[in-house]
N, C-alpha and C positions, 0 to 999 in steps of 0.2 A: 757584300752585296745583300740587300734585303730581299725578302721573298717576293715582294711586289716588283722589284727591279729585275729579278730572275725571270718572273712570269712575263714581264714586258719584253725582255730580251729574247725569250723563247718564242713569243708571239711574232716578234720582228723577224726572227730567223725563219719561222714557218712561212710568213708572208713573202719573204725574199725567195724562199725555195719555190713557192707557188708561182711567183713572177718569172723565175728562171725557166720553169717548165712550160710557160706560155710563150717564151721567146722574147719577152720584153727586156730591154736593156736596163738592168738593175743598177748600173753604175751611176745613172743620172737621177735615181730616185733617192731622196734624202731619207736617212734612217730615222733621224729625230730632228725636231725643230722646236725652238723656244716659243713662248707665247707672251702676250702682254694684255692687260686689261685696259680698256679705253673708257674714259669718262669725259664727256664734253666739258669745255671750260665754262664756268659760271661767269656770266657777264653782268649780272645785277642780282644782288641778294637783299636789296633794301625793302622790297615789297613783301606781301604775304607769302608769295611763292617765288622761288628763285627762277631766274631766266638764264637759259644755257645757250651757247652758240649753236648755230644750225649745223646739220650734218655735212654739207659741203666744206665748211670751214674746218670741222673736225677731221674730215678725210684728208684735206690738204695739209693739216698739221701733222697727221700720222705719216703721210707720204714723205714729208720733209724730214721728219725725225728718222724714219726707216732708211732713207737714202744715206744718212750719215752713220746710223747705228743699226745694222741689220740684226734680225733675231738670231739668237745663238742656235746652233745646230751642228750636225756632223758635216754639212756642206753649207757654204755661203750662198744663201738665196735671198733675193729681195722680194718683198711683198708690196705690190702696188694696187691700191684700191681704185676701182674704176668708177668715176662719177662725172657726169657731163658738166662741163664748166660753162 
């Protein structure tokens, strides 16, 4: 285990201890969660500047992807972005 990983684990343990002292149920709090970078799809690159899809389409694509491929972590959690349709 690297020094950075030990420091992260110690910080997580300290945070868990603080949550237990407040009476919050820590069994439902994920210890770690994965992440992903999101870049909107390029729909036209023929002009001087590229044109990318709008945020609602990007959010819909992310939600669809995450429904089938949840982020890695110590607990299975689903992330749903809220965007008015």
